[in-house]
N, CA, C and O atoms as a GROMACS GRO file, in nm:
protein
  376
    1MET      N    1  11.892  11.482   8.854
    1MET     CA    2  11.960  11.537   8.969
    1MET      C    3  11.988  11.424   9.067
    1MET      O    4  11.922  11.320   9.063
    2LYS      N    5  12.084  11.443   9.153
    2LYS     CA    6  12.121  11.340   9.249
    2LYS      C    7  12.106  11.391   9.392
    2LYS      O    8  12.139  11.505   9.422
    3VAL      N    9  12.054  11.303   9.479
    3VAL     CA   10  12.047  11.332   9.622
    3VAL      C   11  12.107  11.213   9.697
    3VAL      O   12  12.106  11.100   9.647
    4LYS      N   13  12.159  11.239   9.815
    4LYS     CA   14  12.218  11.136   9.898
    4LYS      C   15  12.122  11.104  10.011
    4LYS      O   16  12.063  11.194  10.071
    5VAL      N   17  12.107  10.975  10.041
    5VAL     CA   18  12.017  10.932  10.147
    5VAL      C   19  12.096  10.852  10.250
    5VAL      O   20  12.173  10.762  10.216
    6ARG      N   21  12.077  10.887  10.378
    6ARG     CA   22  12.143  10.816  10.488
    6ARG      C   23  12.038  10.765  10.586
    6ARG      O   24  11.945  10.837  10.621
    7PHE      N   25  12.055  10.641  10.629
    7PHE     CA   26  11.969  10.584  10.733
    7PHE      C   27  12.053  10.567  10.857
    7PHE      O   28  12.173  10.538  10.847
    8PHE      N   29  11.994  10.583  10.976
    8PHE     CA   30  12.068  10.574  11.101
    8PHE      C   31  12.002  10.474  11.197
    8PHE      O   32  11.886  10.436  11.180
    9ALA      N   33  12.080  10.433  11.298
    9ALA     CA   34  12.037  10.342  11.404
    9ALA      C   35  11.984  10.213  11.342
    9ALA      O   36  12.042  10.161  11.246
   10HIS      N   37  11.875  10.160  11.397
   10HIS     CA   38  11.826  10.032  11.348
   10HIS      C   39  11.773  10.038  11.205
   10HIS      O   40  11.758   9.933  11.141
   11LEU      N   41  11.745  10.157  11.154
   11LEU     CA   42  11.701  10.169  11.016
   11LEU      C   43  11.814  10.130  10.921
   11LEU      O   44  11.790  10.072  10.815
   12ARG      N   45  11.935  10.161  10.959
   12ARG     CA   46  12.052  10.125  10.878
   12ARG      C   47  12.059   9.973  10.864
   12ARG      O   48  12.089   9.920  10.757
   13GLU      N   49  12.032   9.904  10.975
   13GLU     CA   50  12.037   9.758  10.971
   13GLU      C   51  11.932   9.702  10.878
   13GLU      O   52  11.955   9.600  10.813
   14LEU      N   53  11.816   9.766  10.871
   14LEU     CA   54  11.710   9.719  10.782
   14LEU      C   55  11.746   9.736  10.635
   14LEU      O   56  11.702   9.657  10.551
   15THR      N   57  11.826   9.838  10.603
   15THR     CA   58  11.869   9.859  10.465
   15THR      C   59  11.997   9.784  10.433
   15THR      O   60  12.024   9.753  10.316
   16GLY      N   61  12.076   9.754  10.536
   16GLY     CA   62  12.204   9.690  10.513
   16GLY      C   63  12.313   9.788  10.474
   16GLY      O   64  12.426   9.748  10.447
   17LYS      N   65  12.280   9.918  10.472
   17LYS     CA   66  12.377  10.020  10.432
   17LYS      C   67  12.366  10.141  10.522
   17LYS      O   68  12.257  10.172  10.571
   18LYS      N   69  12.477  10.208  10.544
   18LYS     CA   70  12.472  10.334  10.617
   18LYS      C   71  12.430  10.446  10.522
   18LYS      O   72  12.350  10.532  10.557
   19VAL      N   73  12.484  10.443  10.403
   19VAL     CA   74  12.455  10.544  10.303
   19VAL      C   75  12.403  10.474  10.179
   19VAL      O   76  12.464  10.378  10.132
   20ILE      N   77  12.296  10.520  10.126
   20ILE     CA   78  12.256  10.478   9.993
   20ILE      C   79  12.318  10.582   9.903
   20ILE      O   80  12.280  10.699   9.907
   21ASN      N   81  12.413  10.538   9.822
   21ASN     CA   82  12.480  10.635   9.736
   21ASN      C   83  12.381  10.720   9.662
   21ASN      O   84  12.261  10.692   9.663
   22GLU      N   85  12.428  10.819   9.600
   22GLU     CA   86  12.339  10.915   9.536
   22GLU      C   87  12.230  10.846   9.455
   22GLU      O   88  12.253  10.750   9.382
   23VAL      N   89  12.110  10.899   9.473
   23VAL     CA   90  11.994  10.848   9.403
   23VAL      C   91  11.957  10.948   9.293
   23VAL      O   92  11.949  11.068   9.318
   24ASP      N   93  11.936  10.897   9.172
   24ASP     CA   94  11.892  10.983   9.062
   24ASP      C   95  11.744  11.011   9.077
   24ASP      O   96  11.662  10.919   9.086
   25CYS      N   97  11.710  11.138   9.078
   25CYS     CA   98  11.571  11.180   9.088
   25CYS      C   99  11.541  11.277   8.974
   25CYS      O  100  11.631  11.342   8.921
   26GLU      N  101  11.415  11.284   8.938
   26GLU     CA  102  11.378  11.380   8.834
   26GLU      C  103  11.358  11.518   8.897
   26GLU      O  104  11.330  11.530   9.016
   27GLU      N  105  11.373  11.621   8.817
   27GLU     CA  106  11.352  11.757   8.864
   27GLU      C  107  11.211  11.769   8.920
   27GLU      O  108  11.117  11.713   8.863
   28GLY      N  109  11.196  11.841   9.030
   28GLY     CA  110  11.066  11.859   9.091
   28GLY      C  111  11.026  11.746   9.185
   28GLY      O  112  10.914  11.744   9.236
   29ALA      N  113  11.118  11.651   9.208
   29ALA     CA  114  11.089  11.537   9.296
   29ALA      C  115  11.067  11.585   9.439
   29ALA      O  116  11.117  11.690   9.480
   30THR      N  117  10.992  11.505   9.514
   30THR     CA  118  10.963  11.534   9.655
   30THR      C  119  11.016  11.421   9.743
   30THR      O  120  11.058  11.317   9.693
   31ILE      N  121  11.013  11.443   9.874
   31ILE     CA  122  11.050  11.338   9.969
   31ILE      C  123  10.964  11.214   9.946
   31ILE      O  124  11.015  11.102   9.945
   32SER      N  125  10.836  11.234   9.927
   32SER     CA  126  10.744  11.123   9.903
   32SER      C  127  10.787  11.040   9.782
   32SER      O  128  10.790  10.918   9.788
   33MET      N  129  10.820  11.107   9.673
   33MET     CA  130  10.863  11.038   9.551
   33MET      C  131  10.995  10.965   9.576
   33MET      O  132  11.013  10.853   9.529
   34LEU      N  133  11.086  11.027   9.649
   34LEU     CA  134  11.214  10.964   9.680
   34LEU      C  135  11.192  10.834   9.755
   34LEU      O  136  11.252  10.732   9.721
   35LEU      N  137  11.108  10.836   9.858
   35LEU     CA  138  11.082  10.715   9.935
   35LEU      C  139  11.022  10.606   9.848
   35LEU      O  140  11.050  10.488   9.868
   36ASP      N  141  10.938  10.643   9.753
   36ASP     CA  142  10.884  10.546   9.658
   36ASP      C  143  10.995  10.486   9.571
   36ASP      O  144  10.999  10.365   9.549
   37TRP      N  145  11.085  10.570   9.522
   37TRP     CA  146  11.193  10.525   9.434
   37TRP      C  147  11.291  10.434   9.506
   37TRP      O  148  11.356  10.350   9.442
   38LEU      N  149  11.303  10.450   9.637
   38LEU     CA  150  11.401  10.368   9.710
   38LEU      C  151  11.359  10.220   9.716
   38LEU      O  152  11.439  10.135   9.755
   39SER      N  153  11.236  10.192   9.679
   39SER     CA  154  11.186  10.053   9.681
   39SER      C  155  11.219   9.986   9.814
   39SER      O  156  11.281   9.880   9.817
   40LEU      N  157  11.176  10.048   9.920
   40LEU     CA  158  11.204   9.997  10.054
   40LEU      C  159  11.135   9.862  10.075
   40LEU      O  160  11.026   9.839  10.024
   41ASN      N  161  11.201   9.774  10.150
   41ASN     CA  162  11.139   9.645  10.178
   41ASN      C  163  11.019   9.664  10.271
   41ASN      O  164  11.004   9.768  10.334
   42SER      N  165  10.935   9.561  10.279
   42SER     CA  166  10.811   9.574  10.356
   42SER      C  167  10.837   9.599  10.504
   42SER      O  168  10.761   9.670  10.568
   43ARG      N  169  10.943   9.541  10.558
   43ARG     CA  170  10.975   9.564  10.699
   43ARG      C  171  11.010   9.711  10.723
   43ARG      O  172  10.966   9.770  10.822
   44MET      N  173  11.088   9.768  10.634
   44MET     CA  174  11.125   9.909  10.646
   44MET      C  175  11.002   9.997  10.633
   44MET      O  176  10.987  10.094  10.708
   45LYS      N  177  10.913   9.966  10.540
   45LYS     CA  178  10.790  10.044  10.525
   45LYS      C  179  10.706  10.038  10.651
   45LYS      O  180  10.647  10.138  10.691
   46ASP      N  181  10.700   9.920  10.716
   46ASP     CA  182  10.622   9.907  10.840
   46ASP      C  183  10.681   9.994  10.951
   46ASP      O  184  10.607  10.044  11.036
   47VAL      N  185  10.812  10.010  10.952
   47VAL     CA  186  10.878  10.092  11.054
   47VAL      C  187  10.856  10.241  11.026
   47VAL      O  188  10.837  10.319  11.119
   48LEU      N  189  10.860  10.280  10.900
   48LEU     CA  190  10.850  10.421  10.864
   48LEU      C  191  10.708  10.477  10.860
   48LEU      O  192  10.683  10.590  10.902
   49PHE      N  193  10.614  10.397  10.809
   49PHE     CA  194  10.480  10.449  10.779
   49PHE      C  195  10.373  10.389  10.869
   49PHE      O  196  10.381  10.274  10.910
   50ASP      N  197  10.270  10.472  10.898
   50ASP     CA  198  10.154  10.420  10.970
   50ASP      C  199  10.056  10.360  10.869
   50ASP      O  200  10.085  10.354  10.750
   51GLU      N  201   9.939  10.318  10.918
   51GLU     CA  202   9.840  10.252  10.831
   51GLU      C  203   9.783  10.346  10.726
   51GLU      O  204   9.724  10.299  10.628
   52ASN      N  205   9.800  10.476  10.742
   52ASN     CA  206   9.753  10.575  10.643
   52ASN      C  207   9.865  10.622  10.551
   52ASN      O  208   9.851  10.722  10.480
   53GLN      N  209   9.977  10.550  10.554
   53GLN     CA  210  10.094  10.580  10.470
   53GLN      C  211  10.156  10.717  10.502
   53GLN      O  212  10.214  10.782  10.415
   54ARG      N  213  10.143  10.758  10.630
   54ARG     CA  214  10.211  10.879  10.677
   54ARG      C  215  10.332  10.838  10.758
   54ARG      O  216  10.334  10.732  10.818
   55ILE      N  217  10.434  10.923  10.759
   55ILE     CA  218  10.553  10.895  10.837
   55ILE      C  219  10.512  10.890  10.985
   55ILE      O  220  10.442  10.978  11.034
   56LYS      N  221  10.556  10.786  11.054
   56LYS     CA  222  10.523  10.772  11.195
   56LYS      C  223  10.588  10.884  11.276
   56LYS      O  224  10.692  10.936  11.237
   57PRO      N  225  10.525  10.923  11.388
   57PRO     CA  226  10.577  11.035  11.468
   57PRO      C  227  10.715  11.009  11.529
   57PRO      O  228  10.786  11.103  11.564
   58ASP      N  229  10.755  10.882  11.541
   58ASP     CA  230  10.886  10.854  11.600
   58ASP      C  231  10.997  10.842  11.495
   58ASP      O  232  11.107  10.798  11.526
   59ILE      N  233  10.967  10.881  11.372
   59ILE     CA  234  11.067  10.884  11.265
   59ILE      C  235  11.094  11.028  11.228
   59ILE      O  236  11.001  11.107  11.210
   60THR      N  237  11.221  11.062  11.215
   60THR     CA  238  11.261  11.196  11.175
   60THR      C  239  11.328  11.190  11.039
   60THR      O  240  11.415  11.106  11.015
   61ILE      N  241  11.286  11.278  10.951
   61ILE     CA  242  11.350  11.291  10.820
   61ILE      C  243  11.401  11.434  10.808
   61ILE      O  244  11.326  11.530  10.825
   62LEU      N  245  11.530  11.445  10.780
   62LEU     CA  246  11.592  11.578  10.764
   62LEU      C  247  11.634  11.598  10.619
   62LEU      O  248  11.683  11.506  10.554
   63LYS      N  249  11.613  11.716  10.570
   63LYS     CA  250  11.667  11.759  10.440
   63LYS      C  251  11.770  11.864  10.469
   63LYS      O  252  11.738  11.974  10.516
   64ASN      N  253  11.895  11.831  10.441
   64ASN     CA  254  12.005  11.925  10.466
   64ASN      C  255  12.003  11.978  10.610
   64ASN      O  256  12.028  12.096  10.634
   65GLY      N  257  11.971  11.887  10.704
   65GLY     CA  258  11.974  11.923  10.845
   65GLY      C  259  11.848  11.986  10.900
   65GLY      O  260  11.841  12.018  11.019
   66ARG      N  261  11.746  12.004  10.816
   66ARG     CA  262  11.619  12.065  10.862
   66ARG      C  263  11.510  11.960  10.856
   66ARG      O  264  11.495  11.889  10.756
   67GLU      N  265  11.433  11.951  10.963
   67GLU     CA  266  11.326  11.852  10.968
   67GLU      C  267  11.218  11.885  10.866
   67GLU      O  268  11.174  11.999  10.856
   68ILE      N  269  11.176  11.784  10.790
   68ILE     CA  270  11.079  11.809  10.683
   68ILE      C  271  10.944  11.852  10.738
   68ILE      O  272  10.866  11.917  10.668
   69ARG      N  273  10.913  11.817  10.864
   69ARG     CA  274  10.786  11.862  10.924
   69ARG      C  275  10.780  12.015  10.934
   69ARG      O  276  10.672  12.074  10.936
   70LEU      N  277  10.897  12.077  10.939
   70LEU     CA  278  10.904  12.223  10.946
   70LEU      C  279  10.914  12.286  10.808
   70LEU      O  280  10.910  12.409  10.794
   71LEU      N  281  10.926  12.202  10.706
   71LEU     CA  282  10.930  12.249  10.568
   71LEU      C  283  10.791  12.222  10.508
   71LEU      O  284  10.692  12.278  10.554
   72GLU      N  285  10.785  12.137  10.408
   72GLU     CA  286  10.657  12.104  10.346
   72GLU      C  287  10.622  11.955  10.363
   72GLU      O  288  10.550  11.897  10.282
   73GLY      N  289  10.677  11.895  10.470
   73GLY     CA  290  10.648  11.755  10.497
   73GLY      C  291  10.691  11.666  10.382
   73GLY      O  292  10.796  11.687  10.321
   74MET      N  293  10.609  11.565  10.352
   74MET     CA  294  10.642  11.470  10.246
   74MET      C  295  10.644  11.536  10.108
   74MET      O  296  10.698  11.479  10.013
   75GLN      N  297  10.586  11.655  10.096
   75GLN     CA  298  10.587  11.727   9.968
   75GLN      C  299  10.705  11.823   9.955
   75GLN      O  300  10.709  11.904   9.862
   76THR      N  301  10.800  11.814  10.048
   76THR     CA  302  10.921  11.896  10.041
   76THR      C  303  10.995  11.864   9.912
   76THR      O  304  11.025  11.748   9.884
   77LYS      N  305  11.025  11.966   9.835
   77LYS     CA  306  11.093  11.949   9.707
   77LYS      C  307  11.241  11.921   9.729
   77LYS      O  308  11.304  11.972   9.822
   78LEU      N  309  11.295  11.839   9.640
   78LEU     CA  310  11.438  11.805   9.644
   78LEU      C  311  11.511  11.882   9.536
   78LEU      O  312  11.456  11.918   9.433
   79HIS      N  313  11.640  11.906   9.564
   79HIS     CA  314  11.727  11.973   9.469
   79HIS      C  315  11.857  11.895   9.459
   79HIS      O  316  11.895  11.824   9.552
   80SER      N  317  11.923  11.908   9.349
   80SER     CA  318  12.049  11.838   9.328
   80SER      C  319  12.147  11.868   9.442
   80SER      O  320  12.167  11.983   9.479
   81GLY      N  321  12.207  11.762   9.496
   81GLY     CA  322  12.304  11.777   9.603
   81GLY      C  323  12.244  11.771   9.743
   81GLY      O  324  12.318  11.772   9.841
   82ASP      N  325  12.112  11.763   9.755
   82ASP     CA  326  12.049  11.754   9.886
   82ASP      C  327  12.093  11.627   9.958
   82ASP      O  328  12.120  11.525   9.894
   83GLU      N  329  12.099  11.634  10.090
   83GLU     CA  330  12.126  11.517  10.172
   83GLU      C  331  12.005  11.492  10.261
   83GLU      O  332  11.960  11.580  10.334
   84ILE      N  333  11.954  11.369  10.253
   84ILE     CA  334  11.838  11.329  10.330
   84ILE      C  335  11.883  11.231  10.438
   84ILE      O  336  11.948  11.131  10.407
   85ALA      N  337  11.850  11.260  10.562
   85ALA     CA  338  11.883  11.172  10.676
   85ALA      C  339  11.752  11.121  10.734
   85ALA      O  340  11.660  11.198  10.759
   86ILE      N  341  11.745  10.989  10.756
   86ILE     CA  342  11.625  10.927  10.810
   86ILE      C  343  11.665  10.848  10.934
   86ILE      O  344  11.750  10.760  10.928
   87PHE      N  345  11.603  10.881  11.048
   87PHE     CA  346  11.639  10.811  11.170
   87PHE      C  347  11.524  10.809  11.270
   87PHE      O  348  11.435  10.894  11.267
   88PRO      N  349  11.526  10.710  11.360
   88PRO     CA  350  11.426  10.706  11.464
   88PRO      C  351  11.462  10.803  11.574
   88PRO      O  352  11.580  10.832  11.596
   89LYS      N  353  11.362  10.852  11.645
   89LYS     CA  354  11.390  10.937  11.759
   89LYS      C  355  11.456  10.851  11.868
   89LYS      O  356  11.416  10.737  11.891
   90VAL      N  357  11.553  10.905  11.931
   90VAL     CA  358  11.628  10.833  12.033
   90VAL      C  359  11.570  10.866  12.169
   90VAL      O  360  11.548  10.983  12.202
   91VAL      N  361  11.544  10.764  12.247
   91VAL     CA  362  11.494  10.783  12.384
   91VAL      C  363  11.579  10.702  12.479
   91VAL      O  364  11.652  10.612  12.438
   92GLY      N  365  11.567  10.735  12.604
   92GLY     CA  366  11.640  10.657  12.704
   92GLY      C  367  11.763  10.731  12.754
   92GLY      O  368  11.779  10.850  12.732
   93GLY      N  369  11.849  10.657  12.822
   93GLY     CA  370  11.968  10.716  12.878
   93GLY      C  371  11.950  10.744  13.026
   93GLY      O  372  11.842  10.724  13.082
   94GLN      N  373  12.057  10.788  13.087
   94GLN     CA  374  12.052  10.817  13.230
   94GLN      C  375  12.113  10.952  13.259
   94GLN      O  376  12.118  10.994  13.374
   0.00000   0.00000   0.00000
């Protein structure tokens, strides 16, 4: 099955791409497995994960527009055609 992954803001700069074209995943794959398959560089891993390998609170991951924290977190199952968006929380402004 294939899923599309998008990184936003400074995360995009760390990957060098706005969109990682469709990623082949096996049936029953989860967000956790997807992040492992992406073979993220060490700098990106430091930005995304805390010392316990959990997603940092200032990182948001959406599956088809729904935050994974409201689904099953890192164990959220993926399905063919899903779109995953990964971005930092935005702060600031006037």
